[in-house]
C-alpha positions in Angstrom: 0.0 0.2 0.5 3.1 2.6 0.5 4.6 1.6 -2.4 0.5 2.7 -4.4 0.7 5.8 -2.4 4.1 6.9 -3.2 3.2 5.8 -6.7 0.0 8.3 -7.3 2.0 11.6 -5.0 4.9 11.1 -8.0 2.4 11.3 -10.6 1.0 14.3 -9.0 4.4 15.6 -8.4 5.3 15.1 -11.8 2.3 16.5 -13.0 1.9 20.0 -11.0 5.2 20.4 -12.3 4.0 19.9 -16.0 1.1 22.3 -15.4 4.3 25.0 -14.5 6.4 24.6 -17.4 2.8 25.5 -19.3 2.0 27.8 -16.4 5.8 29.7 -17.3 6.8 29.1 -19.9 4.3 28.0 -22.5 2.8 24.8 -24.3 6.3 24.7 -26.7 8.2 23.8 -23.5 6.2 21.2 -23.3 8.4 18.4 -23.5 8.9 15.4 -20.5 12.5 16.3 -20.2 11.9 20.0 -19.5 9.2 18.5 -17.5 11.2 16.0 -15.9 13.9 19.1 -14.8 10.8 21.5 -13.0 10.4 18.6 -11.0 13.8 18.0 -10.2 14.4 14.6 -11.4 16.3 12.4 -14.8 14.2 11.3 -18.0 14.7 8.2 -17.6 13.3 8.8 -13.4 10.1 10.7 -14.9 9.7 7.8 -17.2 9.4 5.2 -14.8 5.6 8.1 -13.6 5.0 7.8 -17.9 6.1 5.7 -21.1 5.0 8.7 -23.3 4.6 12.1 -23.1 1.6 11.7 -24.2 0.1 9.5 -21.3 1.8 12.2 -18.2 0.0 15.8 -20.4 -3.2 12.8 -20.2 -3.1 12.2 -16.5 -1.7 16.1 -15.9 -5.1 17.0 -17.7 -7.2 14.6 -15.2 -5.6 15.5 -12.6 -6.6 19.6 -13.1 -10.5 18.4 -14.0 -9.3 16.5 -9.8 -8.6 19.7 -8.7 -11.4 21.8 -10.3 -13.6 19.8 -9.1 -12.3 19.9 -5.3 -12.8 23.5 -5.3 -16.1 23.7 -7.0 -16.8 21.5 -3.4 -14.5 23.6 -1.4 -16.7 26.5 -2.9 -20.1 25.6 -1.9 -19.5 24.0 0.9 -20.8 27.3 3.0 -24.6 26.0 1.4 -25.3 23.0 2.8 -26.2 19.8 1.4 -28.4 21.3 -1.3 -26.7 24.6 -2.2 -28.5 26.6 -4.9 -28.1 25.8 -8.2 -27.4 29.2 -9.3 -24.1 29.0 -6.6 -23.4 26.3 -7.9 -23.4 27.1 -11.8 -21.3 29.6 -10.2 -19.4 28.2 -8.7 -18.8 25.6 -11.2 -17.9 29.0 -14.4 -15.7 30.7 -12.2 -13.8 28.0 -11.3 -13.1 27.2 -15.0 -11.7 30.3 -15.6 -8.3 31.7 -14.8 -9.7 34.1 -11.4 -7.2 33.0 -9.2 -4.3 31.1 -9.4 -4.5 27.5 -8.9 -7.7 28.2 -11.5 -5.2 29.7 -13.9 -2.7 27.1 -13.4 -5.5 24.5 -14.8 -6.8 26.6 -17.2 -3.7 26.9 -19.0 -3.1 22.9 -18.7 -6.7 23.0 -20.5 -5.8 25.4 -23.5 -2.4 23.2 -23.7 -4.8 19.4 -24.1 -6.9 21.0 -26.8 -3.9 22.1 -29.0 -1.9 18.8 -28.1 -5.6 17.4 -29.5 -6.5 19.6 -32.7 -3.2 16.8 -34.3 -3.2 13.6 -32.2 -5.8 11.4 -32.6 -6.2 10.0 -29.3 -6.1 13.2 -27.2 -8.5 14.1 -29.8 -10.9 11.8 -28.8 -10.7 11.8 -24.5 -10.7 15.9 -24.9 -13.8 15.3 -26.7 -15.5 12.7 -23.9 -14.1 15.2 -21.3 -15.9 18.1 -22.5 -19.0 16.4 -23.5 -19.4 15.0 -20.3 -18.7 18.3 -18.8 -21.5 19.6 -20.9 -23.6 17.6 -20.6 -23.6 17.6 -16.3 -24.8 21.5 -16.8 -27.0 20.8 -18.6 -28.6 18.2 -16.8 -28.4 21.4 -13.7 -30.1 23.4 -16.0 -32.9 20.8 -16.6 -32.9 20.1 -12.6 -33.7 23.9 -12.3 -36.5 24.6 -14.7 -37.9 20.7 -13.1 -37.2 22.6 -9.6 -39.1 25.7 -10.4 -35.7 27.9 -9.8 -35.8 29.1 -14.0 -38.6 29.7 -16.2 -40.1 26.5 -18.0 -39.9 27.8 -21.1 -36.3 28.5 -21.3 -34.4 26.3 -23.5 -32.2 24.2 -21.5 -29.9 23.4 -24.6 -29.5 27.5 -25.4 -29.1 28.6 -21.9 -26.1 25.1 -21.8 -24.9 27.0 -24.7 -24.5 30.2 -23.6 -23.4 29.6 -19.9 -19.9 27.0 -21.4 -20.3 30.4 -23.8 -18.9 31.9 -20.7 -16.0 30.5 -20.6 -14.9 32.7 -23.5 -13.9 34.7 -20.6 -10.7 32.8 -20.5 -8.2 34.6 -23.4 -10.0 38.7 -22.8 -8.3 37.3 -18.8 -5.3 36.2 -20.5 -4.6 39.0 -22.4 -5.9 41.5 -19.7 -8.2 42.8 -21.6 -11.0 43.0 -19.5 -10.3 42.9 -15.4 -11.4 39.8 -13.4 -14.2 42.0 -11.8 -16.0 42.5 -14.8 -15.7 38.9 -15.7 -17.5 38.4 -12.5 -20.3 41.1 -13.0 -20.9 40.1 -16.9 -21.8 36.2 -15.6 -23.5 37.2 -11.9 -25.9 39.9 -14.1 -26.3 36.3 -16.2 -27.0 34.1 -14.3 -29.2 37.2 -12.6 -31.2 36.8 -15.8 -31.2 32.7 -16.2 -33.1 32.3 -12.3 -35.5 35.4 -12.7 -38.7 34.8 -11.0 -37.1 31.5 -9.0 -40.5 30.6 -8.0 -38.1 27.9 -5.5 -38.7 29.6 -2.6 
């Protein structure tokens, strides 16, 4: 059992090193050798944990998704066991955007993964499956909010899901300092206020 825990910890440490390479030096430096150097190990040591660059990148992306899920859960803790669906959607959206250091690291990791997916069929399939599952979860939440009287029944859940996910496009504007984080949060809150207007759940 201790060996398994250590193996997982080392893989997570490598994943974090990969995030730092992407965040600080960019995708062009994303090589096994560069990540090994950042992780403080030899090229051979790293290959003991990941047989290929693709395997390393896929694990790093999965780990990034796990960390985003944990951040969403922490954000929702003050709202109890049954948080309002508006708060759930807000947490899911804001923790995807690069609004603080941890989210910025995982956001840049996601961007690197998408670039890789454009040129690798296997990565493309995994990335697409992940996005399809994520989108389905958001649509499920919106459908549940409509059924529960939180959102007007004449709202189309498919369109509202697409509009909400379109807000993740703020990532580029944030990264290039086109707009300020507070302006993004204002836009997110105004969208959610419109989505949840006439909330009949109270």
